[in-house]
Steps between C-alpha positions, in 0.01 A plus 500: 500500500851431624792377290717220639761762598236665721442811286144612427406457135196597297355340186658654192840569658779370278789491746521445874705726724745208539568514124311185401291515183127459572290305250122503540252246369158630600501539879796263534858618529764273348861539608809307410469299821130420551145615432308727736130582508174360625579159353834353402562322169551173690148527643354568154652205311791257493826628650700739285858427399770766468586626151848383400593851381343753739398261783152651530220248568350337189166318544520128424256536206685795335699455177726798572600739777264799503784733608793417269325284237736203533336177377442233759566159351367186671861402570574843651184485710601158634850627577373817665425307817875443532588864417569585863776238504684641197835665550470861386720804484344816643541872443446745786396839365583842651155514667565166676268292280634163387442356154582142402691433181277261306559292191493806274740796508440791737571848370622748761389849403217752490314301232545152647247237401437463875309806622641466852853534360409790272335690786790446740758605237313803365794738546676730254837325524349160412449428130169370370662162435817520705618140560369146463519203736437152366556132562719303259659160541385485862672829594397864544638753251483880475566728206484874445252609232701799372377711791592867521660485848636144493447187706746438783590180680743506794609853407580412139297595198388197304498513122450130419277237652621385841420176681405564863650267759307387809436772757369855512605747231454876513417610147525871429266645241700814444692620806210575739243221463576146615315171509613185676503176305503187714623187325444180696793264535332245271489754213843647562701180475766477231 
């Protein structure tokens, strides 16, 4: 079987060579972008909608996301069709993977609630829970979580929460690991 990046994968593997987490359900591989296997979820039942937290596909008849456990309310399911049109901030990790900042906070660190983030930041100089990104009052904020090596923004160590303006921000987790946070103009307005 081939992964969408082109790498050969075998049932039971937990991570692709490209760094993406592999989740198996029987003979079907589920990724954060789409399902692979002999039959896709869309062919099996009604179309899936993306989870509001982890963006993995959630079958229309499911009460919660099977990956992260987030409840799917009828209102959320109805709004999920418009999810692609939402304005979202993104975080580009050191391995090149991009994660969207959802409605809940995103912890940057080795023990992030998002396994893709934790895997990409599994380095000695990054604390388990290093920094947190979150949405508040229609803006993107970052705060250091008492990390050992500090969180840096534009060459300055941050000690309080900081509102991120529109644009791309290099965030240092210690001095040698950086992520890029992209804040769309609509979220970075004063």
